OpenMM code with the backbone's topology and positions (N, CA, C; nanometers):
from openmm import Vec3, app, unit

residues = "MET GLY LEU LYS GLN PRO MET GLU ILE ALA VAL ILE GLY ARG PRO GLU PHE THR LEU GLY PHE ARG LEU SER GLY ILE THR LYS VAL ILE ASP VAL GLU ASN THR ASP ASP SER GLU LYS LYS ILE ALA GLU ILE MET LYS ASP GLN ASN ILE GLY ILE MET VAL THR ASP ASP ALA THR ILE THR CYS LEU SER GLU ARG THR ARG GLU ALA VAL GLU THR SER VAL LYS PRO VAL ALA VAL VAL VAL SER THR GLU SER THR ALA GLN ASP THR LEU ARG LYS MET ILE ILE LYS SER ILE GLY VAL ASP LEU TRP LYS ASP".split()
positions = [
    Vec3(2.3157, 10.2517, -0.2647),
    Vec3(2.4257, 10.3057, -0.3391),
    Vec3(2.4577, 10.4455, -0.2883),
    Vec3(2.5841, 10.4709, -0.2582),
    Vec3(2.6266, 10.6013, -0.2082),
    Vec3(2.6535, 10.6980, -0.3220),
    Vec3(2.6775, 10.8199, -0.2833),
    Vec3(2.7115, 10.9216, -0.3818),
    Vec3(2.8500, 10.8964, -0.4384),
    Vec3(2.8643, 10.9227, -0.5653),
    Vec3(2.9928, 10.9055, -0.6305),
    Vec3(3.0843, 11.0223, -0.5930),
    Vec3(3.2067, 10.9912, -0.5487),
    Vec3(3.3024, 11.0938, -0.5118),
    Vec3(3.3552, 11.1647, -0.6368),
    Vec3(3.3712, 11.2965, -0.6314),
    Vec3(3.4283, 11.3672, -0.7463),
    Vec3(3.5749, 11.3277, -0.7647),
    Vec3(3.6187, 11.3299, -0.8885),
    Vec3(3.7567, 11.2965, -0.9196),
    Vec3(3.8479, 11.4123, -0.8765),
    Vec3(3.9665, 11.3775, -0.8320),
    Vec3(4.0649, 11.4770, -0.7916),
    Vec3(4.1540, 11.5155, -0.9096),
    Vec3(4.2140, 11.6328, -0.8984),
    Vec3(4.3153, 11.6765, -0.9929),
    Vec3(4.4492, 11.6655, -0.9206),
    Vec3(4.5447, 11.5984, -0.9839),
    Vec3(4.6797, 11.5882, -0.9281),
    Vec3(4.7745, 11.6641, -1.0190),
    Vec3(4.8680, 11.7335, -0.9596),
    Vec3(4.9685, 11.8082, -1.0344),
    Vec3(5.1050, 11.7572, -0.9914),
    Vec3(5.1892, 11.7261, -1.0895),
    Vec3(5.3228, 11.6761, -1.0587),
    Vec3(5.4254, 11.7452, -1.1470),
    Vec3(5.5355, 11.7832, -1.0863),
    Vec3(5.6422, 11.8486, -1.1607),
    Vec3(5.7417, 11.9147, -1.0678),
    Vec3(5.8307, 11.9894, -1.1251),
    Vec3(5.9301, 12.0633, -1.0457),
    Vec3(5.8576, 12.1730, -0.9671),
    Vec3(5.9133, 12.2114, -0.8517),
    Vec3(5.8459, 12.3103, -0.7658),
    Vec3(5.8087, 12.4406, -0.8368),
    Vec3(5.8904, 12.4873, -0.9290),
    Vec3(5.8572, 12.6120, -0.9998),
    Vec3(5.7344, 12.5961, -1.0889),
    Vec3(5.7052, 12.4737, -1.1315),
    Vec3(5.5850, 12.4461, -1.2115),
    Vec3(5.4626, 12.4305, -1.1215),
    Vec3(5.4767, 12.3619, -1.0104),
    Vec3(5.3618, 12.3286, -0.9262),
    Vec3(5.3146, 12.4437, -0.8372),
    Vec3(5.3986, 12.5414, -0.8143),
    Vec3(5.3652, 12.6500, -0.7216),
    Vec3(5.2328, 12.7183, -0.7551),
    Vec3(5.2116, 12.7533, -0.8795),
    Vec3(5.0876, 12.8200, -0.9189),
    Vec3(4.9642, 12.7358, -0.8920),
    Vec3(4.9769, 12.6045, -0.9100),
    Vec3(4.8642, 12.5153, -0.8834),
    Vec3(4.8349, 12.5090, -0.7336),
    Vec3(4.9397, 12.5075, -0.6529),
    Vec3(4.9209, 12.5108, -0.5070),
    Vec3(4.8451, 12.6378, -0.4666),
    Vec3(4.8875, 12.7511, -0.5234),
    Vec3(4.8247, 12.8790, -0.4899),
    Vec3(4.6795, 12.8856, -0.5352),
    Vec3(4.6449, 12.8075, -0.6391),
    Vec3(4.5072, 12.8083, -0.6882),
    Vec3(4.4148, 12.7204, -0.6043),
    Vec3(4.4725, 12.6463, -0.5102),
    Vec3(4.3901, 12.5660, -0.4200),
    Vec3(4.3887, 12.4173, -0.4476),
    Vec3(4.4611, 12.3728, -0.5479),
    Vec3(4.4674, 12.2287, -0.5738),
    Vec3(4.5505, 12.1663, -0.4624),
    Vec3(4.4962, 12.0632, -0.3995),
    Vec3(4.5610, 12.0061, -0.2821),
    Vec3(4.6548, 11.8898, -0.3134),
    Vec3(4.6299, 11.8192, -0.4215),
    Vec3(4.7141, 11.7038, -0.4560),
    Vec3(4.8245, 11.7516, -0.5510),
    Vec3(4.9291, 11.8085, -0.4931),
    Vec3(5.0412, 11.8619, -0.5703),
    Vec3(5.1678, 11.7910, -0.5251),
    Vec3(5.2412, 11.7355, -0.6208),
    Vec3(5.3606, 11.6575, -0.5900),
    Vec3(5.4809, 11.7203, -0.6597),
    Vec3(5.5789, 11.7587, -0.5806),
    Vec3(5.7031, 11.8138, -0.6345),
    Vec3(5.8024, 11.7005, -0.6578),
    Vec3(5.8682, 11.7039, -0.7727),
    Vec3(5.9723, 11.6058, -0.8035),
    Vec3(6.0995, 11.6800, -0.8434),
    Vec3(6.2118, 11.6204, -0.8121),
    Vec3(6.3401, 11.6838, -0.8392),
    Vec3(6.4236, 11.6101, -0.9429),
    Vec3(6.3965, 11.4797, -0.9623),
    Vec3(6.4798, 11.4027, -1.0545),
    Vec3(6.3988, 11.2958, -1.1268),
    Vec3(6.4617, 11.2300, -1.2217),
    Vec3(6.3939, 11.1309, -1.3057),
    Vec3(6.3405, 11.0132, -1.2249),
    Vec3(6.4209, 10.9583, -1.1345),
    Vec3(6.3766, 10.8436, -1.0552),
    Vec3(6.2545, 10.8782, -0.9723),
    Vec3(6.2565, 10.9959, -0.9131),
    Vec3(6.1445, 11.0419, -0.8327),
    Vec3(6.0193, 11.0588, -0.9194),
    Vec3(6.0370, 11.1138, -1.0398),
    Vec3(5.9251, 11.1339, -1.1326),
    Vec3(5.8602, 11.0015, -1.1702),
    Vec3(5.9413, 10.9031, -1.2049),
    Vec3(5.8895, 10.7708, -1.2433),
    Vec3(5.8047, 10.7115, -1.1308),
    Vec3(5.8579, 10.7146, -1.0103),
    Vec3(5.7903, 10.6550, -0.8944),
    Vec3(5.6592, 10.7275, -0.8627),
    Vec3(5.6653, 10.8601, -0.8582),
    Vec3(5.5468, 10.9380, -0.8206),
    Vec3(5.4375, 10.9310, -0.9276),
    Vec3(5.4756, 10.9321, -1.0540),
    Vec3(5.3748, 10.9213, -1.1605),
    Vec3(5.3091, 10.7841, -1.1569),
    Vec3(5.3859, 10.6798, -1.1300),
    Vec3(5.3280, 10.5450, -1.1172),
    Vec3(5.2245, 10.5413, -1.0051),
    Vec3(5.2529, 10.6090, -0.8948),
    Vec3(5.1578, 10.6142, -0.7833),
    Vec3(5.0295, 10.6872, -0.8238),
    Vec3(5.0435, 10.7978, -0.8945),
    Vec3(4.9266, 10.8734, -0.9401),
    Vec3(4.8431, 10.7887, -1.0353),
    Vec3(4.9073, 10.7194, -1.1272),
    Vec3(4.8365, 10.6383, -1.2263),
    Vec3(4.7537, 10.5278, -1.1601),
    Vec3(4.7965, 10.4807, -1.0441),
    Vec3(4.7256, 10.3736, -0.9730),
    Vec3(4.6138, 10.4257, -0.8821),
    Vec3(4.6157, 10.5540, -0.8498),
    Vec3(4.5189, 10.6131, -0.7578),
    Vec3(4.3831, 10.6275, -0.8272),
    Vec3(4.2839, 10.5544, -0.7822),
    Vec3(4.1514, 10.5533, -0.8431),
    Vec3(4.0741, 10.6830, -0.8212),
    Vec3(4.1189, 10.7676, -0.7286),
    Vec3(4.0492, 10.8934, -0.6995),
    Vec3(4.0931, 11.0075, -0.7909),
    Vec3(4.1985, 10.9878, -0.8675),
    Vec3(4.2505, 11.0945, -0.9523),
    Vec3(4.1933, 11.0810, -1.0927),
    Vec3(4.1287, 11.1884, -1.1389),
    Vec3(4.0689, 11.1901, -1.2718),
    Vec3(4.1538, 11.2630, -1.3739),
    Vec3(4.2311, 11.3623, -1.3268),
    Vec3(4.3161, 11.4415, -1.4155),
    Vec3(4.4539, 11.4547, -1.3513),
    Vec3(4.5567, 11.4267, -1.4300),
    Vec3(4.6940, 11.4471, -1.3853),
    Vec3(4.7556, 11.5543, -1.4746),
    Vec3(4.8006, 11.6636, -1.4135),
    Vec3(4.8628, 11.7730, -1.4878),
    Vec3(5.0130, 11.7688, -1.4612),
    Vec3(5.0903, 11.7779, -1.5686),
    Vec3(5.2351, 11.7815, -1.5559),
    Vec3(5.2908, 11.8726, -1.6640),
    Vec3(5.4210, 11.8863, -1.6676),
    Vec3(5.4838, 11.9745, -1.7652),
    Vec3(5.5734, 11.8965, -1.8612),
    Vec3(5.6151, 11.9641, -1.9670),
    Vec3(5.7027, 11.9022, -2.0668),
    Vec3(5.8280, 11.8432, -2.0055),
    Vec3(5.8908, 11.9168, -1.9153),
    Vec3(6.0170, 11.8737, -1.8562),
    Vec3(6.0012, 11.7420, -1.7802),
    Vec3(5.8912, 11.7262, -1.7097),
    Vec3(5.8691, 11.6033, -1.6327),
    Vec3(5.8416, 11.4860, -1.7263),
    Vec3(5.7597, 11.5065, -1.8269),
    Vec3(5.7272, 11.3992, -1.9214),
    Vec3(5.8499, 11.3534, -1.9996),
    Vec3(5.9316, 11.4459, -2.0444),
    Vec3(6.0459, 11.4086, -2.1279),
    Vec3(6.1533, 11.3320, -2.0513),
    Vec3(6.1547, 11.3433, -1.9190),
    Vec3(6.2559, 11.2694, -1.8433),
    Vec3(6.2112, 11.1280, -1.8072),
    Vec3(6.0882, 11.0917, -1.8397),
    Vec3(6.0378, 10.9572, -1.8083),
    Vec3(6.0898, 10.8540, -1.9078),
    Vec3(6.0876, 10.7295, -1.8655),
    Vec3(6.1228, 10.6216, -1.9571),
    Vec3(6.0158, 10.6148, -2.0661),
    Vec3(6.0522, 10.5565, -2.1785),
    Vec3(5.9577, 10.5469, -2.2903),
    Vec3(5.8317, 10.4707, -2.2503),
    Vec3(5.8478, 10.3674, -2.1719),
    Vec3(5.7335, 10.2851, -2.1282),
    Vec3(5.6367, 10.3658, -2.0409),
    Vec3(5.6918, 10.4386, -1.9453),
    Vec3(5.6067, 10.5186, -1.8570),
    Vec3(5.5400, 10.6319, -1.9333),
    Vec3(5.6157, 10.6977, -2.0198),
    Vec3(5.5605, 10.8080, -2.0998),
    Vec3(5.4446, 10.7592, -2.1852),
    Vec3(5.4593, 10.6429, -2.2473),
    Vec3(5.3527, 10.5873, -2.3298),
    Vec3(5.2296, 10.5563, -2.2456),
    Vec3(5.2504, 10.5024, -2.1252),
    Vec3(5.1383, 10.4722, -2.0354),
    Vec3(5.0637, 10.6001, -1.9973),
    Vec3(5.1383, 10.7059, -1.9716),
    Vec3(5.0776, 10.8349, -1.9357),
    Vec3(4.9990, 10.8908, -2.0537),
    Vec3(5.0588, 10.8888, -2.1710),
    Vec3(4.9964, 10.9482, -2.2895),
    Vec3(4.8712, 10.8747, -2.3348),
    Vec3(4.8614, 10.7451, -2.3075),
    Vec3(4.7452, 10.6674, -2.3511),
    Vec3(4.6430, 10.6455, -2.2405),
    Vec3(4.6712, 10.6951, -2.1225),
    Vec3(4.5821, 10.6738, -2.0086),
    Vec3(4.4494, 10.7472, -2.0263),
    Vec3(4.3421, 10.6785, -1.9886),
    Vec3(4.2098, 10.7382, -1.9901),
    Vec3(4.1731, 10.7850, -1.8496),
    Vec3(4.2165, 10.7103, -1.7514),
    Vec3(4.1938, 10.7481, -1.6120),
    Vec3(4.3185, 10.7185, -1.5325),
    Vec3(4.3889, 10.8193, -1.4909),
    Vec3(4.3577, 10.9604, -1.5092),
    Vec3(4.3930, 11.0103, -1.6490),
    Vec3(4.3236, 11.1148, -1.6889),
    Vec3(4.3575, 11.1829, -1.8132),
    Vec3(4.4842, 11.2632, -1.7845),
    Vec3(4.5841, 11.2471, -1.8693),
    Vec3(4.7094, 11.3205, -1.8498),
    Vec3(4.7080, 11.4470, -1.9345),
    Vec3(4.7352, 11.5590, -1.8707),
    Vec3(4.7425, 11.6872, -1.9389),
    Vec3(4.8854, 11.7379, -1.9235),
    Vec3(4.9532, 11.7525, -2.0369),
    Vec3(5.0910, 11.8009, -2.0354),
    Vec3(5.0904, 11.9475, -2.0756),
    Vec3(5.1342, 12.0315, -1.9847),
    Vec3(5.1367, 12.1747, -2.0097),
    Vec3(5.2683, 12.2089, -2.0787),
    Vec3(5.2559, 12.2791, -2.1883),
    Vec3(5.3708, 12.3181, -2.2688),
    Vec3(5.3916, 12.4685, -2.2613),
    Vec3(5.5081, 12.5121, -2.3024),
    Vec3(5.5347, 12.6554, -2.3057),
    Vec3(5.4788, 12.7203, -2.4307),
    Vec3(5.4305, 12.6408, -2.5244),
    Vec3(5.3718, 12.6947, -2.6463),
    Vec3(5.2373, 12.7599, -2.6155),
    Vec3(5.2043, 12.8682, -2.6858),
    Vec3(5.0804, 12.9415, -2.6588),
    Vec3(4.9554, 12.8598, -2.6901),
    Vec3(4.9615, 12.7718, -2.7880),
    Vec3(4.8441, 12.6913, -2.8217),
    Vec3(4.8172, 12.5847, -2.7163),
    Vec3(4.9162, 12.5519, -2.6373),
    Vec3(4.8997, 12.4485, -2.5356),
    Vec3(4.8006, 12.4914, -2.4281),
    Vec3(4.7981, 12.6191, -2.3936),
    Vec3(4.7057, 12.6661, -2.2913),
    Vec3(4.5613, 12.6487, -2.3366),
    Vec3(4.5331, 12.6777, -2.4623),
    Vec3(4.3983, 12.6595, -2.5145),
    Vec3(4.3606, 12.5117, -2.5165),
    Vec3(4.4558, 12.4272, -2.5508),
    Vec3(4.4323, 12.2829, -2.5501),
    Vec3(4.4032, 12.2344, -2.4089),
    Vec3(4.4811, 12.2810, -2.3120),
    Vec3(4.4586, 12.2449, -2.1717),
    Vec3(4.3199, 12.2885, -2.1273),
    Vec3(4.2812, 12.4095, -2.1621),
    Vec3(4.1492, 12.4612, -2.1245),
    Vec3(4.0383, 12.3713, -2.1777),
    Vec3(4.0472, 12.3352, -2.3048),
    Vec3(3.9443, 12.2508, -2.3661),
    Vec3(3.9397, 12.1120, -2.3015),
    Vec3(4.0569, 12.0556, -2.2690),
    Vec3(4.0604, 11.9226, -2.2065),
    Vec3(3.9984, 11.9251, -2.0674),
    Vec3(4.0253, 12.0314, -1.9920),
    Vec3(3.9675, 12.0411, -1.8576),
    Vec3(3.8169, 12.0595, -1.8648),
    Vec3(3.7701, 12.1430, -1.9563),
    Vec3(3.6254, 12.1615, -1.9733),
    Vec3(3.5608, 12.0278, -2.0086),
    Vec3(3.6221, 11.9542, -2.0997),
    Vec3(3.5686, 11.8248, -2.1413),
    Vec3(3.5687, 11.7249, -2.0258),
    Vec3(3.6747, 11.7263, -1.9451),
    Vec3(3.6879, 11.6291, -1.8368),
    Vec3(3.5979, 11.6579, -1.7181),
    Vec3(3.5928, 11.7856, -1.6739),
    Vec3(3.5178, 11.8157, -1.5520),
    Vec3(3.3972, 11.9058, -1.5743),
    Vec3(3.3818, 11.9562, -1.6965),
    Vec3(3.2645, 12.0376, -1.7281),
    Vec3(3.2686, 12.1783, -1.6742),
    Vec3(3.3858, 12.2254, -1.6338),
    Vec3(3.3983, 12.3598, -1.5773),
    Vec3(3.5114, 12.4325, -1.6493),
    Vec3(3.4860, 12.5583, -1.6842),
    Vec3(3.5886, 12.6403, -1.7476),
    Vec3(3.6646, 12.7148, -1.6391),
    Vec3(3.7834, 12.6672, -1.6047),
    Vec3(3.8613, 12.7266, -1.4960),
    Vec3(3.9182, 12.8634, -1.5331),
    Vec3(3.9198, 12.8969, -1.6622),
    Vec3(3.9741, 13.0246, -1.7080),
    Vec3(3.8661, 13.1323, -1.7208),
    Vec3(3.7418, 13.0941, -1.7036),
    Vec3(3.6316, 13.1879, -1.7235),
    Vec3(3.6416, 13.3039, -1.6253),
    Vec3(3.6198, 13.4237, -1.6780),
    Vec3(3.6258, 13.5452, -1.5940),
    Vec3(3.5057, 13.5552, -1.5033),
] * unit.nanometer
topology = app.Topology()
chain = topology.addChain("A")
for resn in residues:
    res = topology.addResidue(resn, chain)
    for name in ("N", "CA", "C"):
        topology.addAtom(name, app.Element.getBySymbol(name[0]), res)
């Protein structure tokens, strides 16, 4: 039995959302410009067995079809994390990432 590969983090959204994740060193970053592109790219991420966490933003999620949005929201693998502009959302994101990968990315 070989070593288990660590799960990847994928980030998908408009370029202004994904830029910070690119700068932080996350390599699986997908820029989308429209609804059709979002649907297709999210479907690809959902099928990728190497992705453990998918991070996206409110704008990307709200433009998806109801069926795709429901699939994203109920997915266990990958875990979908929707980043909101609300201040409580950042704390929620932090807790979900700690729970998923066991590392506090915000720790000083």
